[in-house]
C-alpha positions as CSV (number, residue, x, y, z in Angstrom):
1,M,-9.8,-32.5,0.6
2,L,-6.5,-33.1,-0.8
3,V,-4.1,-34.6,0.9
4,S,-0.1,-33.6,0.9
5,L,2.6,-35.4,1.9
6,L,5.9,-33.8,2.4
7,L,9.2,-35.4,1.8
8,V,11.8,-32.6,2.3
9,T,12.1,-29.7,4.2
10,L,15.1,-27.4,4.1
11,A,15.4,-24.0,4.9
12,S,18.3,-23.2,1.9
13,S,17.3,-20.4,-0.5
14,A,18.3,-23.0,-3.1
15,S,16.0,-25.7,-1.5
16,C,12.8,-27.0,-1.8
17,S,10.5,-29.1,-0.2
18,V,8.0,-31.6,-2.1
19,I,4.8,-32.0,-2.2
20,L,2.8,-34.8,-3.2
21,N,-1.0,-35.0,-4.0
22,T,-3.9,-37.3,-3.9
23,R,-7.2,-36.3,-4.1
24,Q,-10.6,-35.7,-2.0
25,S,-13.8,-35.0,-2.6
26,N,-14.3,-31.6,-0.3
27,A,-11.6,-29.5,-1.4
28,K,-12.3,-25.8,-2.3
29,V,-11.8,-25.6,-6.3
30,I,-9.8,-22.8,-7.7
31,D,-9.9,-22.1,-11.3
32,P,-8.1,-19.8,-12.5
33,G,-8.8,-19.9,-16.5
34,A,-6.2,-20.3,-19.4
35,T,-6.5,-16.8,-20.1
36,P,-6.4,-13.4,-18.4
37,D,-10.1,-12.6,-19.5
38,G,-12.2,-11.3,-16.7
39,A,-8.9,-9.9,-15.6
40,S,-7.7,-6.0,-14.5
41,G,-5.9,-3.9,-17.7
42,P,-2.3,-3.9,-17.3
43,I,-0.5,-3.2,-14.1
44,P,2.1,-0.5,-13.9
45,E,5.2,-0.7,-11.9
46,S,5.9,-0.1,-8.6
47,F,1.9,-1.1,-7.8
48,V,3.3,-1.8,-4.0
49,A,3.7,1.6,-2.8
50,Y,3.5,4.1,0.3
51,S,2.4,7.4,1.6
52,I,4.3,8.8,4.6
53,E,2.6,11.3,6.9
54,F,4.8,14.6,6.1
55,S,5.6,14.9,9.4
56,S,7.1,12.0,9.5
57,F,9.0,11.7,6.4
58,P,12.7,13.2,7.8
59,E,12.3,10.1,10.5
60,F,11.9,7.6,7.4
61,A,14.4,8.8,5.2
62,G,17.1,10.5,7.3
63,N,18.9,13.1,6.0
64,L,22.0,13.4,4.1
65,S,24.6,13.1,7.0
66,S,22.6,10.2,8.5
67,P,20.0,8.8,5.8
68,N,17.7,5.9,7.2
69,T,19.7,2.4,5.7
70,F,16.8,0.5,7.6
71,S,14.1,1.9,5.5
72,N,16.0,1.9,2.7
73,N,16.5,-1.7,2.9
74,L,13.0,-2.7,3.3
75,L,12.3,-0.6,0.0
76,D,15.1,-2.3,-1.5
77,N,13.3,-6.0,-1.0
78,L,10.1,-4.9,-2.7
79,A,12.2,-3.5,-5.5
80,Q,14.2,-7.4,-5.8
81,L,10.4,-8.4,-5.8
82,Q,8.5,-6.0,-8.1
83,G,11.2,-4.8,-10.6
84,T,11.6,-1.0,-8.7
85,K,11.1,0.6,-5.4
86,P,7.3,1.7,-4.1
87,Y,7.0,5.4,-5.0
88,I,6.6,7.2,-2.2
89,R,4.0,9.8,-1.4
90,V,4.8,12.2,0.9
91,G,1.6,14.1,2.7
92,G,-1.3,13.3,5.0
93,N,-3.0,15.9,7.3
94,T,0.1,17.4,8.4
95,Q,0.6,18.1,4.7
96,D,-2.0,20.9,5.5
97,Y,-0.6,22.2,8.7
98,A,3.3,22.6,7.3
99,L,4.6,26.0,6.7
100,Y,8.1,26.7,5.9
101,N,10.7,28.6,8.1
102,A,13.6,29.7,6.1
103,S,15.5,30.3,9.2
104,L,14.6,27.0,10.7
105,P,17.9,24.9,11.8
106,I,16.0,21.9,12.0
107,A,14.3,19.9,9.4
108,L,11.1,20.1,11.6
109,N,9.3,21.8,14.0
110,G,6.1,20.5,15.5
111,T,3.8,20.7,18.4
112,V,1.7,18.1,18.9
113,I,-1.9,19.3,20.4
114,P,-3.7,16.3,21.7
115,S,-7.5,17.4,21.0
116,R,-6.7,17.7,17.8
117,S,-4.5,14.8,17.4
118,P,-2.6,12.7,19.6
119,D,-0.3,10.7,17.2
120,Y,1.0,13.8,15.2
121,P,1.9,17.2,15.3
122,Y,-0.8,20.2,14.1
123,L,1.6,23.2,14.8
124,I,4.3,22.2,12.2
125,D,7.0,24.4,10.7
126,I,9.6,23.2,8.4
127,G,13.2,24.6,7.4
128,P,15.6,23.7,4.3
129,S,17.0,20.9,5.9
130,Y,14.1,19.3,5.3
131,F,14.2,18.5,1.4
132,E,17.8,16.6,1.9
133,S,15.0,13.9,2.7
134,Y,13.9,13.5,-0.8
135,L,18.0,12.4,-1.5
136,T,18.5,9.9,0.6
137,L,16.4,7.1,-0.7
138,P,18.7,6.1,-4.1
139,G,15.6,4.9,-6.7
140,V,12.5,6.3,-5.1
141,K,10.1,8.5,-7.0
142,F,7.9,11.1,-4.7
143,I,5.0,12.5,-4.7
144,H,5.2,15.8,-2.6
145,G,2.4,16.9,-0.9
146,F,2.0,21.0,-0.6
147,N,-0.3,22.8,1.9
148,L,-3.9,23.8,1.0
149,A,-5.5,24.3,4.0
150,K,-3.8,27.0,5.5
151,N,-4.3,29.9,2.9
152,S,-4.3,33.6,4.0
153,T,-1.7,35.7,2.1
154,S,1.1,35.2,4.1
155,D,0.4,31.1,4.2
156,H,1.0,31.4,0.2
157,A,4.2,33.1,0.6
158,R,5.4,30.8,2.7
159,L,4.3,27.9,0.2
160,L,5.7,30.0,-2.7
161,E,8.9,30.4,-0.7
162,S,10.1,26.6,-0.4
163,V,8.7,25.8,-4.0
164,P,12.6,26.5,-5.4
165,L,13.8,24.1,-2.5
166,V,11.2,21.0,-3.3
167,C,11.9,21.2,-7.2
168,K,15.7,21.5,-6.6
169,A,15.8,18.5,-4.5
170,L,13.4,16.2,-6.9
171,S,15.4,17.1,-9.9
172,H,17.5,14.3,-9.6
173,G,15.3,11.8,-11.8
174,N,13.0,11.4,-8.5
175,L,10.2,13.5,-8.9
176,L,7.0,11.5,-9.9
177,Y,4.1,14.2,-9.5
178,W,2.9,17.2,-7.3
179,Q,-0.2,17.3,-4.9
180,L,-1.3,20.1,-3.6
181,G,-3.9,19.6,-0.4
182,N,-4.5,16.3,1.6
183,E,-8.3,15.5,1.6
184,P,-10.2,18.6,1.2
185,D,-13.9,17.5,1.3
186,L,-13.1,16.8,5.0
187,F,-12.1,20.8,5.7
188,K,-15.1,21.9,6.6
189,T,-16.2,18.6,8.8
190,A,-12.4,18.1,10.1
191,S,-12.5,16.7,13.7
192,Q,-8.7,18.4,13.8
193,G,-10.3,21.5,13.5
194,I,-12.7,23.0,10.5
195,L,-10.5,24.8,7.8
196,R,-13.0,26.3,5.5
197,P,-16.4,27.8,5.6
198,R,-19.8,26.2,5.6
199,S,-20.5,27.4,2.2
200,Y,-17.1,25.7,0.8
201,D,-18.0,23.6,-2.2
202,E,-16.8,21.6,-5.0
203,A,-16.6,25.0,-7.4
204,A,-14.8,27.0,-4.6
205,Y,-12.3,23.9,-4.1
206,V,-11.8,24.0,-7.7
207,A,-10.5,27.8,-8.2
208,E,-8.5,27.7,-5.1
209,W,-6.9,24.4,-6.4
210,Q,-6.2,26.3,-9.8
211,N,-4.9,29.0,-8.7
212,L,-2.6,27.9,-6.3
213,T,-1.4,25.4,-8.9
214,T,-0.8,27.9,-11.6
215,Q,1.4,29.8,-9.3
216,I,3.3,26.8,-7.9
217,M,4.1,25.8,-11.8
218,G,4.8,29.3,-12.4
219,V,7.9,29.4,-9.6
220,V,9.0,25.7,-10.7
221,A,9.3,26.9,-14.3
222,E,11.6,29.9,-13.4
223,A,13.7,28.2,-10.0
224,C,14.0,24.2,-11.8
225,P,13.9,25.3,-15.6
226,G,13.3,21.9,-17.7
227,L,11.8,19.8,-14.6
228,S,8.0,18.8,-15.4
229,N,5.8,21.1,-13.3
230,E,2.2,20.2,-14.4
231,Q,1.7,16.5,-13.6
232,W,-0.5,16.5,-10.3
233,V,-2.6,13.7,-8.9
234,A,-5.7,15.2,-7.5
235,P,-8.6,15.3,-5.7
236,S,-6.7,13.6,-3.2
237,F,-10.7,13.4,-1.3
238,G,-10.9,11.4,1.6
239,G,-13.2,8.8,0.7
240,V,-16.3,8.6,-0.6
241,G,-19.5,10.6,0.4
242,N,-17.9,13.4,2.3
243,S,-18.7,17.0,1.9
244,L,-17.3,17.4,-1.2
245,R,-18.2,15.2,-4.2
246,Q,-15.8,13.4,-6.8
247,V,-18.0,14.0,-9.8
248,P,-19.3,17.2,-9.0
249,T,-15.9,18.4,-8.9
250,W,-14.8,17.3,-12.0
251,A,-17.7,18.3,-13.4
252,A,-16.9,21.7,-12.3
253,G,-13.4,21.9,-14.3
254,L,-10.8,20.3,-11.8
255,N,-8.8,19.2,-15.1
256,S,-10.1,22.1,-17.6
257,Q,-6.4,23.4,-17.8
258,G,-5.0,19.5,-18.3
259,K,-3.0,19.3,-15.5
260,V,-4.2,16.2,-13.4
261,V,-2.5,12.8,-14.5
262,L,-3.8,10.4,-11.8
263,I,-7.5,10.6,-10.4
264,D,-6.6,10.2,-6.7
265,S,-8.8,9.0,-3.8
266,H,-7.9,7.6,-0.3
267,N,-9.4,4.6,1.6
268,Y,-9.8,3.2,5.0
269,I,-11.7,-0.2,5.5
270,G,-13.3,1.6,9.2
271,G,-12.4,3.7,11.8
272,A,-9.7,2.7,14.6
273,T,-12.8,3.4,17.2
274,Q,-15.7,2.4,15.4
275,P,-17.7,-0.2,16.9
276,G,-17.4,-4.2,16.6
277,I,-14.3,-3.9,14.6
278,S,-12.5,-6.8,15.0
279,L,-10.4,-8.8,12.3
280,R,-12.7,-11.5,12.1
281,G,-15.4,-9.0,11.0
282,T,-13.1,-6.6,9.4
283,L,-9.6,-6.8,8.1
284,M,-9.9,-10.5,8.0
285,N,-13.3,-10.7,6.2
286,H,-13.3,-10.4,2.2
287,T,-16.9,-9.4,1.8
288,R,-16.1,-6.1,3.9
289,T,-12.8,-5.7,2.0
290,R,-14.4,-6.2,-1.7
291,L,-17.4,-3.7,-0.1
292,S,-15.0,-1.0,0.6
293,V,-12.8,-1.1,-2.3
294,D,-16.2,-1.6,-4.7
295,A,-17.1,2.0,-3.4
296,Q,-14.0,2.8,-5.0
297,V,-14.7,1.4,-7.5
298,A,-18.2,2.9,-8.3
299,V,-16.4,6.4,-8.5
300,K,-13.6,5.4,-10.9
301,N,-16.6,4.3,-12.8
302,S,-18.1,7.4,-13.0
303,L,-15.3,9.1,-13.6
304,A,-14.4,6.9,-16.7
305,Q,-15.2,9.8,-19.4
306,Y,-11.8,11.6,-18.1
307,S,-9.9,8.8,-19.3
308,L,-7.2,8.9,-16.3
309,P,-6.1,6.2,-14.3
310,F,-7.3,5.9,-10.9
311,I,-4.7,5.3,-7.9
312,L,-5.6,5.1,-3.7
313,G,-2.8,7.9,-3.3
314,E,-3.4,7.5,0.9
315,T,-5.1,3.8,2.1
316,N,-4.6,1.2,5.0
317,S,-6.9,-0.3,7.5
318,L,-8.4,1.9,9.9
319,Y,-7.9,5.3,10.0
320,N,-7.4,7.5,13.0
321,Q,-3.8,5.5,12.7
322,G,-5.1,2.9,13.0
323,A,-5.6,0.4,16.4
324,P,-3.3,-1.7,18.5
325,G,-3.7,-5.5,18.2
326,L,-6.2,-5.7,14.8
327,S,-4.1,-2.8,12.5
328,N,-0.4,-4.0,13.5
329,S,-1.1,-7.8,14.0
330,F,-0.7,-10.5,11.3
331,G,-4.5,-10.2,10.6
332,A,-3.6,-6.9,8.9
333,A,-1.2,-8.4,6.8
334,L,-2.9,-10.6,5.6
335,W,-5.8,-8.1,4.4
336,N,-3.1,-5.4,2.9
337,L,-2.4,-9.1,0.5
338,D,-6.2,-9.4,-0.1
339,F,-7.0,-5.6,0.0
340,A,-4.0,-4.5,-2.5
341,L,-4.7,-8.0,-4.9
342,Y,-8.4,-7.1,-5.0
343,C,-7.6,-3.6,-6.1
344,A,-5.8,-4.6,-8.3
345,S,-8.1,-6.9,-10.0
346,Q,-10.5,-4.2,-10.6
347,D,-8.4,-1.9,-12.2
348,I,-7.2,0.3,-9.3
349,K,-3.8,1.4,-10.4
350,R,-1.4,1.8,-7.4
351,V,-2.0,1.3,-3.9
352,H,-0.1,4.2,-1.5
353,M,-0.4,2.3,1.9
354,H,0.2,5.2,4.4
355,Q,2.2,5.3,7.7
356,G,4.2,7.8,9.9
357,T,6.3,7.6,13.1
358,N,4.6,5.6,16.4
359,Y,1.0,4.7,13.7
360,R,-0.6,1.3,14.6
361,Y,-0.8,0.4,10.6
362,Q,2.3,0.8,9.9
363,S,4.6,-1.6,7.6
364,W,7.9,-0.1,9.7
365,Q,8.9,2.0,12.4
366,P,11.7,3.7,11.5
367,V,13.1,4.8,14.8
368,T,12.8,4.1,18.0
369,T,10.8,6.5,20.3
370,A,8.9,7.1,24.1
371,L,5.9,5.3,22.0
372,G,7.3,2.8,19.4
373,T,10.4,0.8,19.2
374,K,12.2,0.6,15.5
375,G,11.4,-2.4,14.1
376,T,9.6,-4.0,10.8
377,K,6.0,-4.9,11.6
378,A,3.7,-7.1,10.7
379,P,1.9,-5.4,7.8
380,Y,4.8,-5.5,6.3
381,Y,5.1,-9.2,5.3
382,G,1.8,-8.5,3.5
383,N,3.5,-5.7,1.2
384,V,6.1,-8.6,0.5
385,A,3.7,-11.3,-0.2
386,T,1.6,-8.6,-2.9
387,A,5.3,-7.5,-4.6
388,A,5.8,-11.3,-4.7
389,A,2.6,-12.4,-6.0
390,L,2.9,-9.8,-9.1
391,G,6.8,-9.9,-10.1
392,D,8.2,-7.7,-12.0
393,L,6.0,-5.3,-13.0
394,R,8.6,-3.2,-15.8
395,G,8.0,-5.7,-18.6
396,G,4.3,-4.4,-19.0
397,D,1.1,-6.3,-19.1
398,V,0.8,-8.0,-15.8
399,R,-3.0,-8.0,-15.3
400,V,-4.7,-9.7,-12.0
401,K,-8.2,-11.3,-11.6
402,H,-10.2,-11.9,-8.7
403,I,-12.0,-15.7,-8.4
404,A,-14.5,-15.6,-6.4
405,L,-14.4,-18.4,-3.4
406,A,-18.1,-19.0,-1.2
407,A,-16.6,-18.1,2.2
408,E,-15.7,-14.4,3.2
409,T,-12.9,-16.0,5.0
410,D,-11.3,-17.4,1.6
411,A,-9.7,-15.0,-1.1
412,G,-8.7,-16.0,-4.7
413,Y,-6.4,-14.3,-7.2
414,A,-5.0,-15.5,-10.4
415,V,-1.7,-13.1,-12.1
416,Y,-1.2,-12.9,-15.5
417,A,2.1,-12.2,-17.3
418,K,2.2,-11.8,-21.2
419,G,-1.3,-13.8,-21.1
420,V,0.6,-16.6,-19.2
421,L,-0.9,-17.9,-15.8
422,R,2.3,-16.4,-13.1
423,S,1.4,-17.2,-10.3
424,V,-2.1,-18.1,-8.3
425,V,-2.9,-16.3,-4.4
426,I,-5.1,-17.9,-1.8
427,V,-5.8,-16.1,1.4
428,N,-7.2,-18.0,4.0
429,M,-9.1,-15.8,7.1
430,V,-9.9,-18.3,9.2
431,P,-9.1,-16.3,12.3
432,Y,-6.1,-18.5,14.6
433,N,-4.8,-16.9,17.6
434,A,-1.1,-18.2,18.5
435,S,-2.5,-18.9,22.1
436,S,-5.4,-20.9,21.5
437,T,-4.9,-24.6,22.7
438,V,-7.3,-25.7,19.8
439,T,-5.1,-27.6,17.2
440,R,-4.4,-25.3,13.6
441,G,-6.6,-26.6,11.2
442,S,-6.2,-25.7,7.3
443,E,-7.7,-25.6,3.8
444,T,-7.2,-27.6,1.3
445,Y,-7.8,-25.8,-2.1
446,S,-7.7,-27.6,-5.7
447,V,-6.0,-25.6,-8.1
448,K,-7.2,-26.1,-12.2
449,L,-4.1,-25.3,-14.2
450,P,-4.4,-24.8,-18.1
451,V,-2.9,-27.0,-20.2
452,G,0.6,-25.6,-20.5
453,C,1.8,-26.0,-17.2
454,T,4.2,-28.3,-16.3
455,S,4.4,-31.1,-14.1
456,D,6.1,-29.0,-11.2
457,A,4.9,-25.6,-9.3
458,V,6.5,-24.2,-6.3
459,V,4.3,-22.4,-2.9
460,Q,5.5,-19.7,-1.1
461,R,3.5,-19.1,2.5
462,L,3.0,-15.6,4.4
463,L,3.0,-17.4,7.8
464,A,2.9,-16.5,11.4
465,P,1.6,-18.6,14.7
466,G,-0.9,-16.6,14.6
467,S,-3.6,-14.1,13.4
468,D,-3.3,-11.8,16.8
469,V,0.5,-12.0,16.7
470,I,2.7,-8.7,16.1
471,D,5.8,-10.4,15.6
472,G,7.2,-13.7,14.4
473,A,6.0,-13.0,10.5
474,T,7.6,-14.5,7.3
475,F,7.1,-14.8,4.1
476,N,8.6,-17.6,1.8
477,G,10.4,-18.6,4.9
478,V,12.4,-15.1,5.0
479,S,12.6,-12.7,8.2
480,Y,13.3,-9.1,7.0
481,D,13.2,-8.0,11.3
482,L,15.6,-5.2,12.0
483,A,17.8,-7.4,14.5
484,L,18.9,-10.1,12.1
485,D,20.4,-8.1,9.3
486,D,18.5,-4.1,9.4
487,G,15.7,-5.5,7.1
488,K,17.7,-7.2,4.9
489,P,16.6,-11.1,4.0
490,V,17.6,-13.3,6.2
491,V,16.4,-17.2,5.9
492,V,14.9,-18.5,8.8
493,E,16.4,-22.1,10.1
494,G,13.7,-24.7,9.2
495,M,10.7,-22.7,7.6
496,K,10.2,-24.3,4.5
497,R,11.3,-22.4,1.5
498,D,9.7,-22.7,-1.7
499,E,7.9,-25.9,-1.5
500,G,7.4,-27.8,-4.8
501,V,4.2,-29.4,-6.0
502,T,3.4,-31.9,-8.0
503,V,0.8,-31.4,-10.9
504,E,-1.4,-34.4,-11.1
505,Y,-1.7,-35.7,-14.3
506,D,-5.3,-33.6,-15.2
507,G,-3.5,-30.0,-14.3
508,E,-4.6,-30.1,-10.8
509,L,-2.4,-29.1,-7.6
510,A,-3.6,-29.2,-4.1
511,V,-2.0,-26.7,-1.8
512,D,-3.0,-26.9,1.7
513,V,-3.2,-23.5,3.8
514,P,-3.3,-23.1,7.5
515,W,-5.9,-21.0,9.3
516,S,-4.7,-17.4,9.4
517,S,-2.2,-17.9,6.5
518,A,-1.1,-17.1,2.7
519,A,-0.2,-18.6,0.1
520,V,1.4,-18.1,-3.5
521,V,1.9,-20.7,-5.8
522,Q,3.9,-19.8,-9.0
523,P,3.7,-22.6,-12.0
524,S,5.9,-23.3,-14.7
525,C,3.7,-22.1,-17.2
526,V,4.1,-22.0,-20.8
């Protein structure tokens, strides 16, 4: 191992500690290489993005008279790191249950039917004020999700009646794309209710999608002339191997009219109630994460002939809104970092982490309810670490390389900007509980820097008292907790910040990474 001697520790954002290194033989070697050979293609801006449940969006965003400044602050934090605010997709299961009601005096009226789902309403009306929420988060661009599941003549009429309000709310430079339907590959098998007959196949879906998108585009053209109405993300399938398949859907002519600009798939690494789900075996397990993402990569590669970017328009840890003690733990923050960077390294162009009010895997709870307290949640810190590792994406040509390590509790990545090494990310997923009576261990990693890197580097750490905790996380000594400054960054007294690391004469540096933590190493390279 490499032994680190801490000389100075200051909590000031302008200060850094200094670590000197001496070599030992059993350090884990990370060799990012001098060039981005083997890395992804360029990562587009707003790679760290979100998907917000349709029925929860008014709570996350607020309205014009009472905007949710807490949500906005958290989005601003990420903009400071990745250059732009996260893009937000407004959708999920409830987009397919929502029907427009022009006379409704409130934004949304929903009725929960526990047999369908205890976590979100199944019967939903939205009123004109719903669309105010698109005007409360300045600088955010949105994907708006239209209902596809409810498909009677009157349902379609109510959908088309809402289109002028949607397009006008998104006529302020805040429209990203349109989406029609959430996970139609589950319409005839969904546990929340069967929405299509067993005969529903890829060709039937494509015909339905083409017909309704054409009608929506016609209304947009009339109500909002000049607003782009031909850019859609699709097919927004729920995963790999469901009752409709991606390849036959595209072969059936999904994009025969050239409307689709992004191939959209959804992914969850497991289910909240599946037997054997655990931090160690599921979320804090790099092998499990790779297998989950690789299944999506296989789909992406099978659709390469269509020459469209591939995104995960909805994703998170465990479907059915996550599991308490797992999806809301600091272990899930480490998973967020590992998952997002592995996706980036495999040319998945954006990951929209899904969340909703009271969901266990959420990055933040936007309001206090009977089931949850408003506040920043542990997974948000994984989002922050990802954005910090990637850096400002507006300049283009940021690429990510996966660095294979032997242990399934280790993950390593290299990030390059314009061909120069920007950061090296190390995720140590050896479980450590905060209540443990055993001394917290660490692993030492020897990072081999390319020629052109100077003698100094900075380490920024993703830390918490243990993988099992749901509070107390920091990134680079900073907390984003609601109670401190409404989600704005606050330096925590006594925490290490911007630790300086001396690069040895042969270009190697040593980083000790405690169990259940991560380090973002930022060398000075030219």
